[in-house]
C-alpha positions in Angstrom: 0.0 0.0 0.0 1.7 3.3 -1.1 1.1 6.7 0.5 -1.7 7.7 -1.8 -3.6 4.5 -1.1 -3.1 4.9 2.6 -4.3 8.5 2.5 -7.4 7.5 0.5 -8.1 4.6 3.0 -7.7 6.9 6.0 -10.1 9.5 4.4 -12.7 6.8 3.6 -12.4 5.3 7.1 -12.7 8.8 8.7 -15.9 9.5 6.8 -17.3 6.1 7.9 -16.4 6.8 11.5 -18.2 10.2 11.4 -21.3 8.7 9.8 -21.5 5.6 12.0 -23.8 5.3 15.0 -21.5 2.9 16.8 -18.1 1.4 16.4 -16.8 -1.9 17.8 -13.2 -2.8 18.1 -12.3 -6.5 18.5 -9.3 -8.8 18.5 -9.6 -11.4 15.8 -6.4 -13.5 16.1 -7.0 -17.1 15.1 -10.2 -16.5 13.0 -10.1 -18.4 9.6 -10.9 -16.7 6.4 -14.3 -18.5 6.3 -15.1 -17.2 9.7 -14.2 -13.7 8.8 -16.3 -13.9 5.7 -19.2 -15.2 7.8 -18.8 -12.3 10.2 -18.7 -9.8 7.2 -21.8 -11.4 5.7 -23.8 -11.2 8.9 -22.7 -7.6 9.5 -23.6 -6.6 6.0 -27.0 -8.2 6.3 -27.7 -5.8 9.3 -26.3 -2.7 7.5 -22.9 -2.7 9.1 -19.3 -3.1 7.9 -16.3 -5.0 9.1 -12.8 -3.8 8.3 -9.3 -4.9 9.2 -7.0 -2.0 9.1 -3.5 -1.2 10.3 -3.7 0.1 13.9 -1.8 3.3 13.1 -4.1 4.1 10.1 -7.2 3.5 12.2 -5.9 5.8 14.9 -5.2 8.5 12.3 -8.7 8.0 10.8 -10.3 8.4 14.3 -8.8 11.9 14.6 -11.5 14.6 14.3 -14.3 12.2 15.0 -16.5 11.7 18.1 -14.9 8.4 18.7 -11.3 9.8 19.2 -11.2 8.5 22.7 -11.0 4.8 21.7 -7.6 5.0 19.9 -6.0 3.1 22.8 -7.9 0.0 21.8 -5.9 -0.5 18.7 -3.1 -2.9 19.8 -2.5 -6.2 18.2 -4.7 -7.8 15.6 -7.8 -5.7 15.6 -10.8 -5.3 13.4 -13.4 -2.5 13.3 -17.1 -3.1 13.0 -19.4 -0.1 12.5 -22.9 0.7 11.4 -25.3 3.7 11.1 -27.7 1.9 13.4 -26.2 2.2 16.9 -27.3 -1.3 17.9 -26.5 -3.3 14.7 -22.7 -3.6 14.9 -22.5 -4.4 18.6 -25.3 -6.9 18.3 -23.8 -8.8 15.4 -20.3 -8.7 16.9 -21.5 -9.9 20.3 -23.6 -12.7 18.8 -20.6 -13.8 16.7 -18.3 -13.6 19.7 -20.6 -15.8 21.7 -20.3 -18.6 19.1 -16.6 -18.1 18.5 -14.1 -17.5 21.3 -11.4 -16.3 18.9 -13.2 -13.0 18.4 -12.7 -10.9 21.6 -14.5 -7.6 21.9 -12.2 -4.9 23.3 -14.6 -2.0 23.4 -16.0 0.6 21.1 -17.8 3.9 20.9 -21.3 5.3 20.4 -21.2 8.9 19.5 -18.9 10.7 22.0 -19.2 7.9 24.5 -16.3 5.4 24.7 -17.4 1.9 25.7 -15.5 -1.0 27.3 -16.3 -4.6 26.4 -19.2 -4.7 28.9 -20.6 -1.5 27.5 -20.7 -3.0 24.0 -22.4 -6.2 25.3 -25.0 -4.0 27.1 -25.6 -2.1 23.9 -26.0 -5.4 22.0 -28.7 -6.4 24.5 -30.9 -3.5 23.5 -33.5 -4.0 20.7 -32.5 -2.7 17.3 -34.0 0.4 15.8 -36.4 -1.6 13.6 -37.6 -3.6 16.6 -38.2 -0.4 18.6 -40.1 1.1 15.7 -42.3 -2.0 15.5 -43.0 -1.9 19.3 -43.8 1.7 19.1 -46.2 1.2 16.2 -47.8 -1.7 18.1 -48.3 0.5 21.1 -49.8 3.3 19.0 -52.2 0.9 17.2 -53.4 -1.0 20.3 -55.6 1.8 21.7 -57.1 2.3 18.3 -57.9 -1.4 18.1 -59.5 -1.3 21.5 -61.6 1.7 20.7 -62.8 0.0 17.5 -63.7 -3.1 19.5 -65.6 -1.1 22.2 -67.5 0.9 19.5 -68.4 -2.3 17.6 -69.5 -4.3 20.6 -72.9 -2.7 21.1 -73.7 -3.1 17.4 -72.7 -6.7 17.5 -74.9 -7.3 20.6 -77.8 -5.6 18.9 -77.3 -7.8 15.8 -77.4 -10.9 18.0 -80.6 -9.8 19.6 -82.2 -9.2 16.2 -81.0 -12.6 15.0 -82.4 -14.3 18.1 -85.8 -12.6 17.5 -85.7 -13.6 13.8 -85.0 -17.3 14.7 -87.8 -17.2 17.3 -90.3 -15.9 14.8 -89.2 -18.5 12.2 -89.7 -21.2 14.8 -93.2 -20.0 15.7 
């Protein structure tokens, strides 16, 4: 990688850090290529990205971003996972780490808040943005459904009474 490629990579990574909702830094020593590809595929499916970068280049890319505080995490073989959804990258990384002990979460950042490994795990336990939207929509729709049921109940009872009188007249 020559200087121009490094400069372009750092610029691209800096833009990604600025646009991301959360960043996860993990140690990946011992992962096979197939396992890394599996992690990348799972992350991409949730709208995130996994990158392996030289630690020095990642530290340079962090400068000027909200996540500047986490530059101390970049020691050894590290990978970076990030996503626009603040929950997606921690959730996928944490789920993958549960099934594979070679991926060790070191920490991360969400906005200006630096997170340790436990903070990333706590963030991963939260529901995703789509799940929260679904729950909110369900909460909004529930009162409307109940109102419709209450309003329709007297009409249904009245219809049953008319039906009963009609059956009584037919029987007579």
